[in-house]
Backbone as CSV, one residue per row, in Angstrom:
resi,resn,N_x,N_y,N_z,CA_x,CA_y,CA_z,C_x,C_y,C_z
1,MET,41.853,2.601,-3.331,41.614,3.924,-3.705,40.526,4.185,-4.675
2,SER,40.366,3.265,-5.617,39.284,3.399,-6.620,37.870,3.219,-5.993
3,THR,37.797,2.419,-4.892,36.525,2.268,-4.167,36.209,3.525,-3.478
4,LEU,37.123,4.259,-2.954,36.834,5.527,-2.302,36.344,6.556,-3.312
5,VAL,36.994,6.624,-4.449,36.592,7.572,-5.510,35.176,7.220,-5.999
6,LEU,34.955,5.892,-6.251,33.601,5.499,-6.670,32.508,5.862,-5.638
7,THR,32.855,5.639,-4.411,31.919,5.950,-3.319,31.596,7.455,-3.271
8,LEU,32.615,8.254,-3.444,32.473,9.701,-3.448,31.667,10.183,-4.665
9,VAL,31.886,9.653,-5.793,31.088,9.975,-7.039,29.612,9.590,-6.851
10,ILE,29.422,8.390,-6.366,27.988,7.942,-6.149,27.341,8.842,-5.075
11,GLY,28.051,9.210,-4.007,27.493,10.110,-2.931,27.173,11.460,-3.505
12,VAL,28.025,12.077,-4.381,27.759,13.348,-4.952,26.557,13.231,-5.863
13,GLY,26.502,12.129,-6.697,25.378,11.965,-7.549,24.041,11.838,-6.874
14,LEU,24.056,11.048,-5.741,22.776,10.949,-4.963,22.457,12.238,-4.295
15,GLY,23.356,12.971,-3.806,23.132,14.305,-3.250,22.536,15.221,-4.191
16,ALA,23.061,15.205,-5.506,22.492,16.079,-6.507,21.008,15.682,-6.803
17,LEU,20.769,14.446,-6.798,19.403,13.904,-7.068,18.474,14.326,-5.984
18,TYR,18.851,14.155,-4.688,18.085,14.628,-3.587,17.829,16.114,-3.665
19,PHE,18.899,16.901,-4.024,18.724,18.294,-4.133,17.621,18.656,-5.135
20,LEU,17.667,17.980,-6.362,16.633,18.241,-7.391,15.296,17.990,-6.908
21,VAL,15.114,16.841,-6.195,13.737,16.510,-5.738,13.312,17.472,-4.656
22,ALA,14.147,17.832,-3.778,13.811,18.782,-2.698,13.535,20.170,-3.256
23,SER,14.336,20.616,-4.148,14.068,21.994,-4.702,12.787,21.978,-5.557
24,GLY,12.461,20.826,-6.233,11.228,20.807,-6.857,9.973,20.885,-5.960
25,LEU,10.139,20.150,-4.831,9.023,20.268,-3.804,8.966,21.708,-3.225
26,SER,10.055,22.295,-2.940,10.065,23.649,-2.438,9.550,24.651,-3.394
27,LEU,9.897,24.534,-4.657,9.410,25.428,-5.712,7.907,25.315,-5.883
28,ILE,7.411,24.085,-5.999,5.987,23.928,-6.148,5.199,24.423,-4.979
29,TYR,5.638,24.130,-3.755,4.990,24.680,-2.576,5.022,26.114,-2.459
30,GLY,6.177,26.714,-2.779,6.350,28.196,-2.692,5.479,28.916,-3.663
31,LEU,5.242,28.372,-4.867,4.388,29.047,-5.870,2.929,28.760,-5.752
32,MET,2.556,27.481,-5.406,1.122,27.095,-5.423,0.596,26.866,-4.007
33,HIS,1.408,26.769,-3.077,0.948,26.420,-1.665,0.264,25.101,-1.663
34,VAL,0.713,24.180,-2.449,0.227,22.808,-2.475,1.431,21.860,-2.554
35,LEU,1.437,20.935,-1.611,2.525,19.996,-1.607,2.173,18.858,-2.584
36,ASN,3.075,18.620,-3.572,2.900,17.579,-4.531,3.947,16.515,-4.269
37,PHE,3.626,15.419,-3.592,4.575,14.404,-3.313,4.737,13.371,-4.394
38,ALA,4.226,13.677,-5.617,4.340,12.770,-6.721,5.676,12.906,-7.420
39,HIS,6.539,13.838,-7.035,7.852,13.932,-7.691,8.545,12.616,-7.774
40,GLY,8.510,11.800,-6.689,9.144,10.504,-6.709,8.580,9.588,-7.766
41,ALA,7.258,9.667,-7.941,6.563,8.888,-8.973,7.034,9.361,-10.334
42,PHE,7.133,10.652,-10.545,7.540,11.166,-11.871,9.017,10.715,-12.138
43,LEU,9.860,10.829,-11.184,11.221,10.450,-11.270,11.393,8.928,-11.639
44,THR,10.583,8.095,-10.938,10.627,6.670,-11.134,10.127,6.310,-12.514
45,LEU,8.999,6.967,-12.924,8.488,6.673,-14.303,9.570,7.077,-15.362
46,SER,10.172,8.200,-15.189,11.193,8.661,-16.162,12.345,7.689,-16.162
47,ALA,12.738,7.203,-15.010,13.922,6.229,-15.012,13.530,4.864,-15.681
48,TYR,12.296,4.425,-15.380,11.928,3.110,-16.014,11.737,3.281,-17.532
49,ILE,11.153,4.367,-17.931,11.033,4.602,-19.375,12.413,4.679,-20.055
50,GLY,13.294,5.428,-19.421,14.635,5.536,-20.043,15.334,4.216,-20.063
51,TRP,15.188,3.429,-19.039,15.793,2.081,-18.950,15.190,1.208,-20.036
52,PHE,13.882,1.254,-20.240,13.218,0.432,-21.246,13.675,0.798,-22.641
53,VAL,13.732,2.116,-22.850,14.308,2.541,-24.226,15.702,2.085,-24.443
54,ALA,16.537,2.211,-23.373,17.944,1.767,-23.558,17.993,0.285,-23.828
55,GLN,17.189,-0.493,-23.171,17.168,-1.885,-23.454,16.704,-2.226,-24.805
56,GLN,15.705,-1.620,-25.340,15.155,-1.783,-26.656,16.169,-1.372,-27.739
57,MET,16.901,-0.316,-27.476,17.864,0.243,-28.428,19.198,-0.522,-28.404
58,GLY,19.406,-1.244,-27.293,20.661,-1.901,-27.095,21.755,-0.786,-26.856
59,ALA,21.512,0.021,-25.836,22.319,1.274,-25.682,23.736,0.961,-25.287
60,THR,24.492,0.620,-26.288,25.937,0.374,-26.045,26.799,1.531,-26.554
61,THR,26.148,2.548,-27.114,26.833,3.721,-27.649,26.329,4.957,-26.910
62,TRP,27.147,5.987,-26.917,26.646,7.280,-26.248,25.363,7.855,-26.905
63,PRO,25.315,7.905,-28.172,24.118,8.487,-28.727,22.788,7.722,-28.340
64,ALA,22.840,6.409,-28.316,21.656,5.617,-27.869,21.401,5.875,-26.403
65,PHE,22.410,5.931,-25.610,22.206,6.257,-24.197,21.621,7.645,-23.942
66,LEU,22.079,8.627,-24.710,21.531,9.978,-24.621,20.091,10.031,-25.080
67,VAL,19.770,9.291,-26.131,18.358,9.239,-26.575,17.525,8.649,-25.494
68,SER,17.969,7.576,-24.909,17.126,6.962,-23.838,16.947,7.913,-22.649
69,ILE,17.906,8.713,-22.298,17.748,9.661,-21.210,16.768,10.715,-21.678
70,LEU,16.871,11.225,-22.905,15.962,12.246,-23.443,14.531,11.762,-23.426
71,VAL,14.318,10.579,-23.915,12.951,10.027,-23.975,12.367,9.824,-22.604
72,GLY,13.232,9.320,-21.631,12.689,9.224,-20.307,12.334,10.550,-19.679
73,ALA,13.155,11.556,-19.883,12.877,12.854,-19.298,11.658,13.511,-19.941
74,LEU,11.464,13.297,-21.281,10.306,13.845,-21.942,8.993,13.204,-21.503
75,VAL,9.007,11.857,-21.265,7.823,11.183,-20.825,7.516,11.619,-19.389
76,GLY,8.496,11.760,-18.564,8.293,12.230,-17.158,7.756,13.640,-17.224
77,ALA,8.250,14.514,-18.019,7.763,15.886,-18.094,6.304,15.936,-18.576
78,VAL,6.014,15.156,-19.566,4.617,15.121,-20.095,3.640,14.606,-19.045
79,PHE,4.050,13.520,-18.320,3.189,12.972,-17.293,3.069,14.003,-16.112
80,ALA,4.086,14.681,-15.747,4.081,15.617,-14.677,3.091,16.846,-15.104
81,THR,3.272,17.253,-16.291,2.424,18.407,-16.812,0.959,17.969,-16.837
82,PHE,0.704,16.752,-17.340,-0.724,16.248,-17.327,-1.244,16.242,-15.910
83,THR,-0.456,15.664,-14.946,-0.896,15.652,-13.598,-1.209,17.042,-13.036
84,GLU,-0.347,17.976,-13.377,-0.503,19.385,-12.858,-1.790,19.926,-13.412
85,LEU,-2.015,19.793,-14.733,-3.115,20.428,-15.388,-4.490,19.790,-15.110
86,VAL,-4.506,18.453,-14.960,-5.788,17.706,-14.772,-6.071,17.473,-13.272
87,LEU,-5.121,17.271,-12.444,-5.435,16.980,-11.042,-5.193,18.071,-10.057
88,ILE,-4.057,18.768,-10.147,-3.683,19.727,-9.107,-4.311,21.105,-9.401
89,ARG,-4.221,21.576,-10.545,-4.758,22.940,-10.838,-6.247,23.042,-10.543
90,PRO,-7.044,22.083,-11.002,-8.439,22.226,-10.679,-8.735,22.124,-9.136
91,SER,-7.990,21.416,-8.434,-8.172,21.301,-6.965,-7.784,22.606,-6.241
92,THR,-6.970,23.378,-6.834,-6.533,24.593,-6.098,-7.251,25.886,-6.654
93,ARG,-8.092,25.707,-7.615,-8.762,26.835,-8.277,-9.749,27.467,-7.302
94,GLY,-10.414,26.670,-6.418,-11.360,27.252,-5.468,-10.829,27.970,-4.328
95,THR,-9.486,27.874,-4.045,-8.922,28.526,-2.857,-8.199,29.812,-3.207
């Protein structure tokens, strides 16, 4: 029974993650008419940075775990904003 519950929780989590990525692509395309397939790279960078911070902090407590998630999300957001402002926006300015 616990395997079924674990499988359902993992499935719902992956479904939520896929929804976030798909809605991000849809939102960017709807607003800018440019497809930015770098969402996967931003998500991967955030996950690796969060994992690295958790390893360095020895994230065995909830506060350390939450800090690692926050740092990963902030680094991903900064990198995504930099990519938008430096690479994407100048390329769409002429159209």
